[in-house]
C-alpha positions in Angstrom: 163.8 164.6 50.3 165.1 161.4 52.3 166.3 163.5 55.1 162.7 165.1 55.5 161.0 161.4 55.5 163.6 160.3 58.5 162.6 163.4 60.3 158.9 162.6 59.8 159.4 158.7 61.0 161.4 160.3 63.7 158.7 162.8 64.8 156.2 160.3 64.6 157.8 157.5 66.7 158.6 160.2 69.3 154.8 161.1 69.4 153.9 157.2 69.9 156.2 156.6 72.7 155.0 159.9 74.4 151.4 158.8 73.8 152.2 155.1 75.2 153.9 156.5 78.1 150.9 158.9 79.2 148.6 155.9 78.9 151.0 153.8 80.9 150.7 156.6 83.8 147.1 156.7 83.5 146.9 153.0 83.8 149.1 153.3 87.0 146.7 156.0 88.5 143.7 153.9 88.2 145.6 151.0 90.0 146.4 153.0 93.0 142.8 154.1 93.1 141.4 150.5 93.4 143.7 149.7 95.9 142.3 152.6 98.4 140.3 151.5 101.1 136.5 152.4 100.8 133.1 152.1 102.8 130.2 150.9 100.7 126.5 151.0 102.1 123.9 149.0 100.8 122.3 145.4 101.1 124.2 142.7 102.8 123.2 139.4 101.8 123.6 135.7 100.1 124.2 135.5 96.1 122.7 132.2 96.3 119.8 132.4 98.9 118.7 135.8 98.2 119.8 137.1 94.6 119.7 133.4 93.3 122.9 134.3 91.1 125.3 131.4 92.6 125.0 127.9 93.2 126.7 127.9 96.6 126.2 130.5 99.3 128.4 133.7 98.6 127.8 136.7 100.7 127.8 139.8 98.8 126.7 143.7 99.4 124.6 145.1 97.0 125.3 148.9 96.4 124.4 151.6 94.3 127.2 153.3 91.7 126.0 155.8 89.3 122.3 155.0 89.6 123.2 151.2 88.9 123.4 148.4 91.2 126.4 146.9 92.0 127.1 143.5 93.3 130.5 143.2 95.2 131.5 139.5 96.6 133.1 139.3 100.2 136.7 137.7 100.1 136.6 134.2 101.2 137.8 135.1 105.0 134.8 137.7 105.0 132.5 135.6 103.7 133.1 132.8 106.5 133.3 135.5 109.2 129.8 137.2 108.3 127.8 134.9 106.1 125.9 133.5 109.0 124.3 137.0 110.0 122.9 137.3 106.6 122.2 134.0 104.8 118.5 133.4 105.6 117.7 137.5 105.8 119.5 140.2 104.2 120.3 143.4 106.4 121.1 146.8 105.4 124.6 147.9 106.5 128.2 149.1 105.4 131.5 147.2 104.5 134.9 148.8 104.5 137.7 147.2 102.8 139.9 147.3 99.3 137.5 146.4 96.2 139.5 144.6 93.2 138.6 143.0 90.2 138.6 139.2 89.9 137.8 138.2 86.2 134.0 139.6 86.1 133.7 140.0 89.6 134.1 142.8 91.6 135.5 141.3 95.5 136.1 143.4 98.8 138.7 142.4 100.9 136.6 143.1 104.2 138.1 144.8 107.0 135.2 145.8 108.8 131.1 145.3 108.5 128.4 147.1 110.4 125.1 146.2 110.3 122.2 149.0 110.8 
């Protein structure tokens, strides 16, 4: 009886460790995908002046993903470089860079911007 209980305990522990390893592997794959360079098309605009969602000017791109509007904030260098082009007037265009989550915001590290 004790041997059976011991073997069941070892089997349960093995299954939990295997499931944890698979979950960790899936998390790792997601991080690799998040670090890849992407090109997003949409409306490049100011989060304060156009969207009225911020107290200070911030450059963003508003794009659609799965039929939902998604707002991605430019990184500080990208904001500084491109904000004067869009502060008073939004423009359609595309942004190339890498996307990461910073708290509740999605931030794109801008490599290139092309206005239509």
